[in-house]
N, C-alpha and C positions, 0 to 999 in steps of 0.2 A: 777437045773438038765437043764431045758427044756433053762435057759441062755445056758446054757455050753456047748450044744446040737449045737445048734444054732450058735452058735461060734468060733464051729469049722466048722459048717458048711458053713461058710465064708469062713474060710482060704482055704478049702477044693477048692470049688470056684476058687481065687484066686489064686491059684495055679494050676488051670484047667488049669488058661487063660495066664500063662505060659510055659506049657506043648502044648497049644497046637501049634498043625503048621497048622491043617487047614484055611478056610474062615469061618467068623461070622456064630452063630446055625441060623439054619431059612434060612439065607444070599443066596439062592443057587440057586439065580434067574437070569440073565441076572448081573453078577456083576466080578469088575474088572480084568482079571483073571491071570495078571502079578502082580496084591494088594493078592491072593487066595495061597503065597506060606506064608514057614514058618515065623508066625509070631508072636514072642512068646512074646512079652510084652506092655504091655498096663504103658506107662512112664503117671507120674503126664500129668497134660493136664496142665504145664507149660512153653515155657520155656525162650526166653531172660525178659519175662516182670514179672519172681522171684523176682522183689526188691520191699518188704514192706515200705522200710524208703522211699519211691516216696513216695507213698500215703498218707504217713505224709506231705509229702513237698509239694503235689496238694494240701486236706485240707486245710492247714493254706495262701497259696499263691494266690490259688484260689479257694477258694468255702467255704470262706466267710458266715458264719449262715446259711449252708451246711452238708447235709447225705446221707452216703448211703441208697437209699432204699432195705427192707430185698425181696422185690419181684423181682426188675431187676439191682441190685446191683448199678444204675446210681447214680450220685445225686441227691437230693431233698429237698424241703425246709427242715432245719430243725427242725422245731417250725411242722412242722407235720411226718415227722422222721417215730417216735412209734407208726402213727393211727396203728394198727392193721386193716388188709382188711376185704376184704369180699364178699363169694363167694354166687353164683347163678348158682341152678340146667337146663339146659336150653336144654327143646328139642332140638332132632334132628330128625327127619324124615322130609321126604318130604315136609309134608303139615306142616311143621318149618315151613320150611324157605321161606326167610330171615329170622333171627333174629335182634333183633335190640340193638341194641349196645354193640354187641360180642368185635364188635375191639376193644374197648377201656382197652382190660379187661387186664392183665401182663405177666397174665399165666392161660394155658385155660390147661383141662384134660378130653380125651378122655375114656372111654374104653365102653364095651359089654356090653346091660342089659338085655333083652329075646330076642328072637327067633332074633335072629344075629344083633339088631341093636342100634347102640348104647346113648348113653349122655356124654352129656359137659360142666362140672362145670370150671366157668369163677374167678378170684380172678380176683376183685378190689382193686386199692390201693390208697384211695386222687378220687373219682369223684363223685362230690359233683353235679352238670352240667346235669347229667344223667337225664333223666325225663321220658325215656320208654325204658325197663329193661327185654328181655324176649323170647320167650312165656317158661314161667317156667311152670317145671315137678319136680314131685316126685320125694323124697330121694334112693338113695341107701347105702347101709353099708361103700360098700369100700371108696365111695367120704366123706362119714361123718370122715372118717379115716386123710382122705386127710385136710380135712379143718380141724383137729385139729392141726398137723402139722406146721401149717402158722398160728394158731392162727385165723382163720378167723370166722367170724359170719356168718352160714352158712343157704341160704335162700331157702326152697325147696316150692312143691306147693302140701303136702300130700307127705306118705312115703311106704317102704313099712314090713311084717312082720318081717323079719330079723331088719331091720332098730328100731324098734318102741319102743324098750325098753332098747336101746342107745342114741334117742335125748331128757330119761326122765331125761339123767346124767346132773348135775350143770353142769360138767364140758367140759360138747358140748350147744357149744352156737348156737343154733338151729333156726327159726323163720319158723313157717309151711305156709304158704302164704291161707289156711282157717283158718285162724286165724287171722293174722297182717301180716303188712308190706301196708298197703290202696293197695291191691290187683286188676283189676278192668280187663277185660273184651273185650276186643276185637270188632267190630264188622266185621272182614273182613278173620274173618277164622270162622272156628268154634269149639266144645273146644272135649281136649279139652286141645289146643294147641293157646289158643288165653286167657292164664292167665298173663298181667303185673303186677311187681311193680316200682318205679322209689327211687335215692335216698334217698328221702327227705321221702319215705316213709321207707326206711327197716331202717335209724338211729329211725327216731321216735317210732321207735317200738322198734328197739335195747336201744332205754331208757326206755320204759313202759318197760322191763325187766329188767330192770337195768344190760347189759352186758358192760363185760371192751370194753374200746373204744382207748383202750393201748395194747402195745406190756409187756407180765409177765417181770418182771425183769431178765437177764436175758436169755433171749430167745435168738436163733441162731438162723436161718434162715435152712430150709433142703434143700438151693446153698445157694450153695459158691461162687464168685464172684471174676472173676479176675481184681487188683486192683490197675492197668496200664490202665491211663485213654488212653493211647500211642500205643500199639501194644494189638492189642486180640489175643487171642487162634491158634496158628495155629498145627491144626494136621500132617497138611503134610509132617513133620520131623518127626512122627511119628512113628517107623519101622510097626506095626501094626494095618496101619490106611490105608482108602476102601478109597477109592473114590465117593464120593455120591451127583451126582446131582440131582436126587428125589428118595421118598422113599417113599413104597408103606407100610402102614402099615396093613393089608389084611383085614379089618372090610366087610364081603362082602353085608351087605345091602345099605351101601350110597358110599362104594371105597370108602374111600380119597385116598391121592397123597398130597406128597411136589415136586413143583421144586425151585429148587434153582438158585440165584440170580447169577451174581458175580460183578453184578454192584453196590449191594447193601450191599448184602453179605447177603441176609435172604432168608430166605427158603417158600413159597408160596403155603397160601394151596386151596387144591380142593378137590369137593365131587359130587356126584349124576353130575359125570360128565364134570360140568362146575366151574369156582370159587366157591371160599365159603366166601360169601358177607353179609357185616350188611348195611340189612336194611334202615336204618338212617342215617347211611354215603357213603354208597357208595363204600368205600375200601374195598377191597380184604385183608382178614386176614395173616398173615406173622408174621414171628416168628427163633429168631439168635437159640437159639442153640432149642434138640427136645431129650427128653430122655426118655427110650422106657426100659421099665418093664416090664420079662417073672415074671407073674403070674399063682398061682397053685389052685387053689381048684373043690366044687362039686356044684352041682347045688342045691337049694332047690326050688321045683314046680315051674321053669324053669329060675331063680333069679341065678345069681350067690352067691356065697355064698366063694372069694377070701380070702388065707390065709393071716389075716394080721401083722404077725411078726415073717417074714423068712428071708431065704436067698435065691438070686441069680441071673440068666447072668441078660442082659442088657447091653445098648447102648446110647451112646452119638453117638450126629451130630451137626455139626457146618461149616461155612464156605467150603462146598465142603467136609466134610472130616469125617467119621463114624468112632468110635473104644470100642471095646466091654469092657464092664466095670463091674463091680459085686455090689450088692445091698445088704442089712443086712438092718432091724430091728428089735431093739430089743422088743422089750417092745408093748404090745395095743394100745393105747394111748402116743407112743412116735414117733419121727422123722425116715423119710429111709436116710442113709447115702450111700453117693454112691463109691467106689473104684477100684483106677487101680490095676496088680493086684500090682503094688509093695508094695502095702500096704498100700499106700498114697490113702486122698479125693483128688476128684477131683477139680480140680476148675471150674467154664463155663464160657465164653463169656460174658460181662452185655446187656442185652437187653430181650426182653418179650423166653418166656417157651412155652411150648408145651409137655406136659407128655401122654405118653401111654403108657396104662395096653396093655401085647398080653397075652394070653391066652398059656399057653406049647405048649396044646396041636394042638395051630393053630400056629408055628411058623414059620413053611416051606411055609404058604403064605404069611411073608410078605416078604418083594426082599428092597435092596441097589442095587441101580440103578447107573455104573456112566457115560453112556452117554447122 
């Protein structure tokens, strides 16, 4: 009965996208007024690149011994393409920045935790050279569920009460730094913002726990990437698209934002009034795709307890434009699917992706800015 209700709700949300004539939910600030009119349909994010046969041709001619990454959609060595990722919980308060090795992440997920602060969960695919990863902080349940969607080994340092029983489940491949991963404390920061690990430390613990290091048979990534290597997804041709040169998620403590660079087609991340920099590389974090998922839930002792299997509204942002889409997740341990109003699953550009959870009660703080 729960699944039937959820599917009906997802269908209703898609219908709402078709019927909506206004601008995005929660995007009423500083928007391009020309795009706020009559936005009837979200098309599947494919235009001229809708050519699956080309991918097969490219694979045979130009990509021998390669396969598609499940985290970025890009070509990677075939002998490592099926290696499941590692994801690490990063502290993200002022005392914890700059973080180490986060620029190497293929996917970064941000959400509120307690008191208006956020934490980041960074997903890494085949990064054996990383020697300093962190600072690492404790688990929150909704981060653990996202790790499961990507079949990732989940690295954390402690946990909330809500997460404790789930961390004990065998299908949750978690590593608590209080016991595993060869964690160490740096001397340049005070605890708890000075706990670090390494790729080798994580892999040694994966072996000790007997966790799998490859995706299960038949695994399908929650992110579906375009397979056209020559033409990127162009949302400007979508009648519901809105210009997005700057995106503000609306988190109150670190006040992050993203700025679009037309030269390389990436969104560069800022927080605490400055560029978001990796301490080890000096690089600013940048992403090809941004996915915003509106979520609901309550708080337990100050900790968010988001509804995990549900349906709701979302945004997809890439190449200077944003479009509203819907999401739904049928099962607690299942995957999130993103759909356009036409009922088709969306396709996103190859490259790194940033995922934001935004509580529906705070959606008016979110900004999609054209100029």
